[in-house]
C-alpha positions in Angstrom: -5.5 -28.4 21.7 -6.2 -28.5 17.9 -2.4 -28.5 17.2 -1.9 -31.3 19.7 -4.7 -33.3 18.0 -3.1 -32.7 14.7 0.3 -33.8 15.9 -1.3 -37.0 17.2 -3.1 -37.7 13.9 0.1 -37.1 11.8 2.4 -38.8 14.3 5.0 -36.0 14.2 6.0 -33.0 16.3 4.9 -29.8 14.6 5.9 -27.2 17.3 9.0 -26.9 19.3 9.6 -24.7 22.4 12.8 -22.9 23.3 12.3 -21.0 26.6 9.1 -19.0 26.1 9.2 -19.0 22.3 7.4 -21.5 20.1 8.5 -22.2 16.5 7.6 -24.7 13.8 9.7 -27.9 13.3 10.8 -28.8 9.8 7.7 -31.0 9.6 5.6 -28.1 10.8 7.0 -25.8 8.1 6.2 -28.4 5.4 2.7 -28.8 6.7 2.3 -25.0 6.7 3.1 -24.9 3.0 0.4 -27.5 2.2 -2.1 -25.7 4.5 -1.6 -22.4 2.7 -2.1 -24.2 -0.7 -5.2 -26.0 0.5 -6.7 -22.8 1.9 -6.0 -21.0 -1.4 -7.7 -23.9 -3.3 -10.7 -23.6 -1.1 -10.8 -19.9 -1.7 -10.6 -20.5 -5.4 -13.4 -23.0 -5.2 -15.5 -20.4 -3.4 -14.7 -17.9 -6.2 -15.6 -20.4 -8.9 -18.9 -21.1 -7.3 -19.5 -17.4 -6.9 -19.4 -17.1 -10.7 -22.7 -18.8 -10.7 -24.2 -16.3 -8.3 -24.9 -12.6 -8.7 -22.8 -9.7 -7.4 -25.4 -9.0 -4.8 -23.8 -11.0 -2.0 -20.5 -12.3 -0.9 -17.3 -11.0 0.6 -14.7 -8.8 -1.1 -11.3 -8.9 0.6 -9.1 -5.9 -0.2 -5.5 -5.3 0.9 -4.3 -1.7 0.3 -1.4 0.4 1.3 -2.2 3.1 3.8 -2.2 6.1 1.4 -5.0 4.5 -0.6 -7.2 5.0 2.4 -7.4 8.7 1.4 -9.4 8.0 -1.8 -10.6 4.4 -1.7 -13.5 4.9 0.7 -15.5 6.8 -2.0 -15.2 3.9 -4.4 -16.1 1.4 -1.6 -19.2 3.5 -0.7 -20.2 3.6 -4.4 -19.8 -0.1 -4.7 -21.7 -1.0 -1.6 -24.5 1.4 -2.6 -24.9 -0.6 -5.8 -24.4 -4.0 -4.1 -25.6 -3.6 -0.4 -25.5 -7.3 0.2 -21.7 -7.4 -0.3 -19.5 -7.3 2.8 -16.1 -5.6 2.5 -13.0 -6.8 4.4 -10.4 -4.0 4.2 -6.8 -4.5 5.3 -4.8 -1.3 5.4 -1.1 -2.0 5.7 2.3 -1.2 4.1 3.5 -2.5 0.7 5.3 -5.6 2.1 2.2 -6.7 4.0 0.0 -6.1 0.9 2.2 -8.3 -1.2 2.2 -11.0 1.5 -1.6 -11.0 1.5 -1.5 -11.6 -2.3 1.0 -14.4 -2.0 -1.0 -16.1 0.7 -4.3 -15.6 -1.1 -5.7 -13.6 1.9 -6.8 -10.8 -0.5 -8.9 -10.9 -3.7 -7.6 -7.6 -4.9 -4.7 -5.4 -3.8 -4.1 -1.7 -4.3 -0.4 -0.6 -4.3 1.9 1.9 -5.9 4.4 -0.7 -6.9 3.2 -4.1 -8.3 5.5 -7.0 -7.4 7.9 -8.3 -10.0 7.1 -11.6 -11.7 4.4 -13.1 -13.8 2.1 -14.4 -11.1 0.1 -11.1 -10.8 -1.7 -8.7 -13.1 -1.6 -5.0 -12.3 -3.7 -2.3 -13.9 -2.8 1.4 -13.6 -5.9 3.4 -12.6 -4.6 6.6 -11.0 -1.6 8.8 -10.6 0.2 9.3 -7.3 2.5 12.4 -7.2 4.9 12.8 -4.3 5.6 16.3 -2.9 8.0 17.8 -0.4 6.2 19.3 2.5 7.3 21.7 5.3 6.0 23.9 8.1 5.0 27.3 6.7 7.7 28.9 9.0 10.5 26.7 7.5 13.5 28.6 6.1 12.8 27.2 2.6 9.1 28.1 2.6 9.5 31.3 0.5 12.0 29.8 -1.9 11.4 28.8 -5.5 13.3 26.5 -7.8 15.0 24.9 -4.8 18.0 22.8 -5.9 17.6 19.1 -5.2 20.9 18.9 -3.4 19.7 21.5 -0.9 17.8 18.6 0.7 21.1 17.3 2.0 21.1 20.1 4.5 17.6 19.3 5.9 16.3 16.7 8.3 14.0 14.3 6.4 11.0 12.8 8.2 10.7 9.3 6.8 8.1 6.5 6.5 9.0 3.1 7.9 11.0 0.5 6.1 8.7 -1.5 3.8 6.8 1.6 2.7 6.6 2.2 -1.1 6.9 5.9 -0.6 10.2 5.6 1.3 11.6 3.1 -1.2 10.8 5.5 -4.1 12.3 8.5 -2.3 15.5 6.7 -1.3 16.0 5.3 -4.8 15.4 8.6 -6.4 17.9 10.5 -4.2 20.5 7.7 -4.4 20.3 7.8 -8.2 21.1 11.5 -8.1 23.8 11.1 -5.4 21.9 13.3 -3.0 22.4 12.5 0.6 19.9 13.4 3.4 19.8 13.6 7.1 17.3 11.0 8.4 15.0 12.2 11.2 11.9 10.5 12.6 10.9 7.1 11.1 7.1 6.9 11.2 4.5 4.3 10.2 1.9 6.5 8.6 1.5 9.6 6.5 -0.6 11.2 9.2 2.4 10.8 11.6 4.8 12.3 9.0 2.5 15.3 8.6 2.2 15.8 12.3 6.0 15.7 12.7 6.5 18.2 9.9 3.9 20.5 11.4 5.8 20.3 14.7 9.0 21.5 13.0 10.9 18.2 13.2 12.0 18.4 9.6 10.6 18.2 6.0 8.8 15.3 4.6 7.9 13.7 1.3 4.4 12.3 1.0 1.7 11.7 -1.6 0.0 14.9 -2.7 -3.4 13.2 -2.0 -2.7 13.1 1.7 -2.1 16.8 2.3 -5.1 18.6 0.7 -6.7 19.6 4.0 -3.4 20.8 5.5 -2.7 22.9 2.5 -6.2 24.5 2.6 -5.8 25.3 6.3 -2.2 26.5 5.7 -0.8 24.1 8.3 1.7 22.8 5.7 3.1 24.0 2.5 4.5 22.3 -0.6 8.1 23.2 -1.3 9.1 24.0 -4.9 12.0 21.5 -5.1 13.8 20.6 -8.3 12.5 17.3 -9.7 9.3 17.3 -7.7 6.5 16.2 -7.8 7.7 12.7 -8.4 5.0 10.8 -10.3 4.2 7.3 -9.1 1.2 5.3 -10.1 -1.6 3.4 -8.4 -2.3 -0.1 -9.5 -5.1 -2.6 -8.8 -3.5 -6.0 -8.6 -4.6 -9.6 -8.4 -3.1 -13.1 -8.9 -3.1 -14.6 -12.3 -3.6 -18.1 -11.0 -6.7 -17.3 -9.0 -10.1 -16.8 -10.4 -11.8 -13.6 -9.5 -15.2 -13.8 -7.9 -18.1 -11.9 -9.5 -17.9 -9.5 -6.6 -14.1 -8.8 -7.1 -14.6 -8.4 -10.9 -17.4 -5.9 -10.2 -15.3 -3.8 -7.9 -12.3 -3.8 -10.3 -14.6 -2.7 -13.1 -16.1 0.1 -11.0 -12.6 1.3 -9.8 -11.3 1.5 -13.4 -14.5 3.1 -14.7 -14.3 5.9 -12.2 -11.1 7.2 -13.8 -9.9 8.9 -10.6 -6.8 10.7 -11.9 -6.2 13.9 -9.8 -4.8 17.0 -11.3 -1.1 17.4 -10.6 -1.1 21.1 -11.4 0.9 22.9 -14.1 4.4 21.9 -12.9 5.9 19.0 -15.0 6.1 15.7 -13.1 9.2 13.4 -12.9 8.0 9.9 -13.7 9.6 7.3 -11.3 10.2 3.8 -12.7 9.1 1.3 -10.0 
């Protein structure tokens, strides 16, 4: 009904129907661009007014990749303890969706392992993110050491979905070294990858932060593969052209101050350029 009223006010058709599918007309696409811009300006206006308020109230909108969910709740808990009047809106998605939230100004801050290219965002490294090769303890390579990287070509690799930063890093790293792999399951979360590896469906490559419990309970092991762990980095990101609210500034300051850099062990890490 609202769209119909809007079409009547503008005097143009904004939606078109083909069978059971609806899509925007050219005029609708143009209007959508302006609507996003207006919504972003309203958000910026709210942030500007928030500068005149304290950090004790307001909404903090975070968009984070799924792996960040393993460590971020502690920082959120610390922040809400200091500022109980602040409401947190947390969107846990893959990297592509995180970047989309930044572009559309649906997030004040984003946490990702690979900041987008271009000058419209600022990213600050606050934590390391090593990737490790995991396997079921009964796997044939479980007792091996110094496993050659090209040995992975003989194994089924359980993968994250397309759009995942972890998958993009792994595929790029193996391609640069001309190492092929046999793709197995394609799964949408690290939890699903771990479950598949535990079930013996192949080996996986996941952030080390996601497998601490499984290593302690000996449900999974980390394979000693040449070139691993791969060192990625965590960044907190925001748009340059949008003013951060007092709440967002406070959360960013706390996250950086906590200096949450996990120990990667004694084995040298291979740094991966994003």
